[in-house]
C-alpha positions as CSV (number, residue, x, y, z in Angstrom):
1,M,-5.4,-11.1,2.9
2,A,-5.7,-9.9,6.2
3,F,-9.0,-8.7,8.2
4,F,-9.1,-6.1,11.1
5,K,-12.3,-5.5,13.2
6,N,-12.3,-2.0,14.7
7,L,-12.8,-3.2,18.2
8,F,-9.5,-2.2,20.3
9,L,-9.5,-4.7,23.2
10,K,-5.7,-3.9,23.7
11,T,-3.4,-1.7,21.7
12,P,-1.6,-3.7,18.8
13,K,2.2,-3.5,18.4
14,T,3.4,-0.7,16.2
15,I,5.6,-1.7,13.3
16,K,8.5,0.5,12.6
17,T,8.9,0.4,8.9
18,G,11.0,3.5,8.2
19,V,8.1,5.2,6.5
20,H,7.7,8.6,8.3
21,C,5.3,10.5,5.9
22,P,3.0,8.0,3.9
23,A,0.8,9.2,1.1
24,I,-2.7,8.1,1.4
25,F,-5.0,7.9,-1.5
26,I,-8.9,7.7,-1.8
27,P,-10.8,6.9,-4.8
28,G,-14.1,8.2,-5.7
29,S,-17.6,6.9,-6.2
30,S,-17.9,3.5,-7.9
31,A,-14.1,2.9,-7.7
32,G,-12.1,0.3,-5.9
33,K,-8.8,-0.2,-4.3
34,N,-7.0,-0.6,-7.7
35,R,-8.3,2.8,-9.0
36,F,-4.8,4.3,-8.8
37,D,-2.7,1.4,-10.1
38,L,-1.9,3.2,-13.4
39,T,-1.2,6.4,-11.6
40,F,1.3,4.6,-9.4
41,K,3.0,3.2,-12.3
42,M,3.2,6.6,-14.0
43,M,5.1,7.5,-10.7
44,N,7.7,4.5,-10.9
45,I,5.7,3.0,-7.9
46,N,4.9,-0.8,-8.2
47,P,1.3,-1.2,-7.2
48,K,2.3,-4.5,-5.4
49,N,4.2,-2.0,-2.9
50,V,1.0,-0.2,-2.1
51,L,-1.0,-1.0,0.9
52,K,-4.6,-1.3,0.2
53,L,-7.4,-1.2,2.6
54,V,-11.1,-1.9,1.8
55,V,-13.5,-1.1,4.6
56,N,-17.2,-2.6,5.0
57,S,-20.1,-0.8,6.7
58,N,-19.3,-2.5,9.9
59,K,-15.7,-1.2,9.9
60,V,-14.2,-4.5,9.0
61,I,-11.0,-3.8,7.1
62,S,-9.4,-6.2,4.5
63,T,-5.8,-5.6,3.4
64,T,-3.6,-6.4,0.5
65,G,-0.3,-5.2,-0.3
66,V,2.6,-4.0,1.9
67,F,3.3,-0.5,3.7
68,K,6.1,1.0,1.9
69,G,4.9,4.7,1.9
70,Y,1.7,4.5,-0.2
71,V,-1.8,3.4,1.0
72,V,-5.1,3.3,-0.9
73,I,-8.3,3.2,1.3
74,A,-11.5,2.2,-0.5
75,F,-14.9,1.5,0.7
76,E,-17.4,-1.3,0.2
77,N,-20.0,1.3,-0.1
78,N,-18.5,3.3,-2.8
79,R,-21.8,4.9,-3.9
80,D,-22.6,8.6,-4.5
81,G,-24.5,10.9,-2.5
82,Y,-24.2,13.1,0.5
83,E,-25.3,10.5,3.1
84,N,-23.0,7.9,1.5
85,I,-20.2,10.4,1.4
86,K,-20.6,11.1,5.1
87,E,-20.8,7.2,5.8
88,Q,-17.5,7.0,3.8
89,A,-15.8,9.6,6.1
90,R,-16.9,7.6,9.2
91,L,-15.3,4.6,7.7
92,L,-12.3,6.5,6.7
93,D,-11.8,7.2,10.4
94,A,-11.8,3.7,11.1
95,A,-9.3,3.0,8.5
96,F,-7.0,5.9,9.7
97,A,-7.1,4.5,13.3
98,Y,-6.0,1.0,11.9
99,L,-3.0,2.6,10.1
100,V,-2.2,4.6,13.3
101,S,-2.3,1.6,15.6
102,R,-0.1,-0.4,13.3
103,F,2.5,1.8,11.6
104,D,5.0,4.4,13.1
105,F,4.6,7.7,11.3
106,E,3.8,11.2,12.6
107,E,3.1,13.0,9.2
108,F,1.1,12.1,6.1
109,N,-0.2,13.5,2.7
110,A,-3.8,12.9,1.6
111,V,-4.9,12.6,-1.9
112,G,-8.5,12.2,-3.1
113,H,-10.1,11.8,-6.6
114,S,-13.7,12.9,-6.9
115,N,-15.6,12.1,-3.8
116,G,-12.3,11.1,-2.3
117,G,-11.6,14.6,-1.7
118,L,-14.9,15.1,0.0
119,N,-14.0,12.0,2.2
120,W,-11.0,13.7,3.3
121,T,-12.5,17.1,3.8
122,I,-15.2,15.8,6.1
123,F,-12.6,13.5,8.0
124,L,-10.4,16.4,8.7
125,E,-13.4,18.6,9.9
126,K,-15.0,15.9,12.2
127,Y,-12.6,13.2,13.1
128,F,-9.0,14.2,12.6
129,G,-8.9,16.2,15.8
130,N,-8.8,12.8,17.7
131,Y,-5.2,12.1,16.2
132,D,-1.9,13.4,17.3
133,K,-0.7,13.5,13.6
134,T,0.2,16.0,11.1
135,V,-1.4,16.1,7.8
136,L,1.1,18.2,5.2
137,N,-0.9,18.3,2.0
138,L,-4.3,17.6,0.8
139,V,-4.7,17.1,-2.9
140,T,-8.1,16.9,-4.6
141,I,-8.6,15.9,-7.9
142,G,-11.9,16.6,-9.7
143,T,-13.7,16.9,-6.5
144,P,-17.3,18.2,-6.6
145,F,-17.3,20.3,-3.3
146,N,-20.7,21.7,-4.4
147,L,-22.0,18.1,-5.8
148,D,-23.7,18.4,-9.2
149,R,-24.8,22.0,-9.0
150,K,-23.7,24.2,-11.7
151,D,-25.7,27.6,-10.9
152,G,-23.5,28.3,-7.9
153,K,-26.3,27.9,-5.4
154,K,-24.7,26.0,-2.3
155,T,-25.8,22.5,-1.6
156,P,-26.4,21.4,1.9
157,M,-23.2,19.7,1.8
158,L,-21.2,22.6,0.9
159,I,-23.1,24.6,3.6
160,D,-22.0,22.0,6.2
161,L,-18.5,21.9,4.8
162,I,-18.1,25.8,5.2
163,R,-19.6,25.9,8.7
164,E,-17.1,23.4,10.0
165,K,-14.1,24.7,8.1
166,N,-12.5,26.0,11.2
167,N,-11.7,22.6,12.3
168,I,-9.3,21.9,9.5
169,P,-5.6,22.2,10.6
170,K,-4.3,25.7,9.8
171,N,-0.8,24.5,8.7
172,L,-2.4,22.4,6.0
173,R,-1.4,23.1,2.2
174,V,-4.2,22.4,-0.1
175,H,-3.9,21.7,-3.8
176,V,-7.3,21.7,-5.7
177,I,-7.1,20.1,-9.3
178,A,-9.8,20.2,-11.9
179,G,-10.4,19.2,-15.4
180,L,-11.2,22.0,-17.8
181,D,-13.2,19.5,-19.7
182,D,-14.2,17.2,-17.0
183,G,-17.6,16.2,-18.4
184,I,-18.8,15.2,-14.9
185,V,-17.9,17.7,-12.4
186,A,-18.5,21.4,-13.2
187,N,-15.5,23.6,-12.7
188,R,-17.9,25.7,-10.5
189,S,-18.3,23.0,-8.2
190,A,-14.7,22.1,-7.9
191,W,-13.6,25.8,-7.4
192,A,-16.4,26.0,-4.4
193,S,-13.3,24.5,-2.5
194,K,-12.3,28.2,-2.1
195,D,-15.2,28.8,0.2
196,I,-13.8,26.1,2.7
197,F,-10.1,26.4,2.4
198,Y,-9.0,29.9,1.2
199,K,-7.8,31.8,4.2
200,T,-8.5,28.8,6.4
201,V,-5.4,26.9,5.7
202,A,-1.6,28.0,5.3
203,D,-1.6,27.6,1.5
204,F,-4.3,27.1,-1.1
205,T,-3.6,26.5,-4.8
206,E,-5.7,25.7,-7.9
207,L,-4.7,23.9,-11.0
208,N,-6.8,23.6,-14.2
209,V,-5.7,20.9,-16.8
210,S,-7.1,20.5,-20.3
211,G,-6.8,17.9,-23.2
212,L,-7.8,14.4,-23.8
213,T,-7.0,13.4,-20.3
214,S,-8.9,16.1,-18.6
215,Y,-11.9,14.0,-18.7
216,H,-13.1,13.1,-15.1
217,S,-12.3,9.4,-15.1
218,A,-8.9,10.0,-16.8
219,L,-7.7,12.8,-14.3
220,P,-5.6,10.5,-12.0
221,Q,-3.6,9.5,-15.3
222,N,-3.1,13.1,-16.6
223,Q,0.6,13.8,-17.0
224,L,0.5,17.2,-15.6
225,I,-1.5,15.8,-12.6
226,V,0.9,12.9,-12.1
227,D,3.8,15.2,-12.4
228,S,2.2,17.6,-9.8
229,L,1.7,14.6,-7.3
230,T,5.2,13.6,-7.8
231,S,6.3,17.1,-6.8
232,I,3.9,17.5,-4.0
233,L,4.6,14.2,-2.5
234,R,8.4,14.4,-3.3
235,I,8.6,11.1,-4.8
236,P,12.1,10.5,-6.0
237,Q,12.5,9.7,-9.6
């Protein structure tokens, strides 16, 4: 296990891996670095070939696995709530800086389950402008863009996300996926994403899934979602 402290006394040497467009996954609240292991297996990806980062509140990063095109960023503080979500986005910035400093890539794809989609959205609005990189696709899965509101009234978080939406890269393709029978995140909250991304980015699509694996915690293992990820991320079969 390796450790990294986000204090750049000198620029570390960039490792050339041949990976030019990694896919970076972020789990939701209460979930850890192994959250997507079954998802990866369904994609024919060995979880041992996934670089996994865990970031603590002091921006100290522990790593396991190897960088072969797939990355998971998890947070020691994986609690719910807007203040925690904003803190996780700040720690995501530290993790992304680590990846940029270590690995030679110019483009990437972003995937977030539940609050992971919020982490990505805040990161793109507040921090991503500091990097000379291109994000091609953002995939959010069961993400509560209006938190737990079911009546459509905008939460302070959604208001903030809408206010800062013009900072999001205009050439981004956004894919919002939600479960028809999620049980945790109301569809109305997931579809509040339209207030942020529609007519802001190059392409915005929505996908609703149903059935036994449409429950919130099961969404990353829903076969239709896995197939969609495989297609979007262009993972060879």
